[in-house]
N, C-alpha and C positions, 0 to 999 in steps of 0.2 A: 261449221265453217265460220259462222258469224263470231262465235265465241272466241275462237282461235285468232282471227283477224284483229278483233278488239284487244285481245291480251298482247299481241304483237306490236300494235300502235301504242298501247299503254306502255309496254316495257322500252319501246323506242324513245318516247317522250321522256320518261324517268331517267334514262340513261344520257340523255342530252341536256336535260333540264332538271336536275334531282332537287334544286330549290324550288319546289312546287309553289309555296306562297309567293315567292318573287315572281314566278312565271304568271300566276293569275293576275298579279298586279300590272303585268306587262300588256295585257290584252288591248286596253284603250290606247296604250302609247303605240304599239304596232300598228294599229288602225290609222291613227294620224300622229306620226312623229313630229310632224311640223308644228303642233301645238305644244311641244316642249320649248321651244324657243320663248324666253320669257325674259324681258329686258328689266324686270323688276322682281326678279327671284328673291328668295329670301337670302340674305348676305351680299345683295348686289351694291348696296352703298359702300360697303367696306372695299368690295372688289373694284368699284369705280374709283374710290379715293387712291388706291394703289396704282391704277391704271392711267389715272390722270396726272400723277406725279411723274409716272415714265413718260407721258406724252409732253410733259411741258418742255421737253428738249426740242421738240419740233417747232420749226417756225410757224407763225401765224398763218401764213398762206400756204400751209402743207397741203400737198395733193391728196385726193382720196387714195391713192395707191400708197402713199407713206403712211397715212393713218392706218389703214388695213393692215400693213407689213408690221406696224408698231403694235397692233391688238394682238397679231399672230405670234409675235416674239414674247408678248406678255404671257399669253396662255401657254406658250412651250416652256416659259421659265418656271410658271407656277404648276403646272400639270404634268405629270410624268405619264408615258405611255404604259399601260397595263391592260392585259386581255381580260375579256369578261368572266372567263371562267376561273381566273384567279381572284376576281373581286367578288363575284356573287356566288361562291360556293358550288362551282363547277357548271354553272348555266352557259350553255354555248354562246348565248347572244343576249344582250339586255340594252333597252333604251333608257337611259338616265335623265333625271331632271338637271338643269344648270346647277342648282343648289346642291346636289349630290355630288356633282363633279368638283365644285368649288370646295367643299367640305373635306373630300377625300384626297383632293389634289392629285387624282390619278385616275384614268379612263383609257378606252382606246379611241378610235377614230370618230365614232359616233359622238361620244361624250365631249370631246375636244370640239368637234364641229357645233353642237349645241351650245356649249358655254360661248363659242367664239362669236356666234350669231347673235345671242342675248346681249353680250357687250356690246357688238358693234351698233345693234339696234338702240342701246341705250344712249350711244354717241350720235344717233340720227342717221345712221347707215342703214340702207334698205337691204338686209341681208337675210338669207333663209338657207334651209338644208337642201343638199342635192346628194344624191347617192345611187349605188346599184347593189347588187347582191353581196358584195364583199367589201365596199368601202363607203365611207360617207365624209363630206367635207362641207364647207361654207361657200356659198355662192352669193356674190354681190349683184343684185340685179342691175340691168341698164348698164352692165360693163363686163369685161372679160376678166375680171379679177375674181380671186378665190382664196380661200384659206384652208390648208389640210391637204394639199396635194390633189387637184381635180384629175379625174381619169378622163381621157378622150373616149369619144364613143358615146352610144345609147345610154341614157340612164334610166333608173327605175322610178325616178321622181318627176311629179309635175312641176310646172312653173312656180306654183304657191308652195311647193315642198311636201305635197301629200303624195301617198303611194300610187304609182301606175301598177296595177296588180298584173296586167297583161305583160308588160315589159319586164317586171321582177320575175315572173315565171318564166320568159324566154331566156333571161338572164342566167337563171339557175341551170340551164342546160349548156352553158358555155364552159369551155375548158379552163379558162383563166379563173372562174368562180371556184372551182375544184383545187386548183392548184395554190390559190390563197388559202383554201381550206385546211392545206397540209400543216399549217402552224398548229393546228389542235392536235392536243397530245394522241400518239398513235394507240396506247392502249385504251383511250377513251373511244377512239374510231373502231377498234376491234370488238370493245365491249357493245358499242350500239350495233355492229354487224351481226353480233350473236344474239342480240335482243329479238330480232325479228324471227329465226327459225325456231327459237325455243319452245313457244307455244305449240307449234305445228309437230314437234317430237314428243312432247309431254301429253299434250291433250289429244291423243290419238282417236280417230274415229272408231265408232263401235265395231264396224265391220273388220278394220284391221285387227282389233282386240281379239274378236272371235277367231280370226284366223291363226292368232297365236295360241289359242287355247288348245290343250291335248285334245286329239280326236278320239271319241270312244269307239272302240271296235264294234262293228255291227255283225250280227250272225249272217252267215252266208247261207244263201237258199241252196239246196241240194242241187246236183246236176240234173238238168232235164231228162226225164225218163227214169230217174231213180226215185223209188218211193221212199216216202219219209218213214223214219224208223217210229215204231208205234211206241207211245209214251207207257204202254202197260203191256207186261208179257202175258201170253196166253198159255 
């Protein structure tokens, strides 16, 4: 049973994350996604030059909301939305660095949020990540502002952007999490579903295999009271 369970889990992981080297690279990022926010990421100087050129149109006394909206518009202009499974060779989910997002000029909600938070911090705005099981956005601390479409209700992140594992586990059982996941290709969902029972069908237990073996006919004992036939004629 242990072997079949391990095989099922292995096939499930491979079906959802076929790019295994990238998955291994993700482990520290999954544990601490907030650490991906970096105001001085490689290429940030060039990004900041372009951003400041677009911010030049704002008045000197522009409000925090105006600056946040300007950064949001800048990121939307330069970064197109694309799913992780199209960017990372089929992997269901991926936490990128801001440098990767800026270089590719495409990512999904978490990449856009990470880049936005990095640029806002570079401008001196206290920004961090906020997320749940199916969406990620940028939160501006000490305000009600956000970038990337904040979702109402409980989140799976703490105030500093780190993971609240209990809330995340609870969020995985909510209907909205799975309805959002319907954008994942249907054939991939079917493949992942089939990955679980395959080892249980192929690696059958020995006792089941024995049942399927042809039974050898046993010699029947003679009826009670009937003497056995002599092996030698008299």
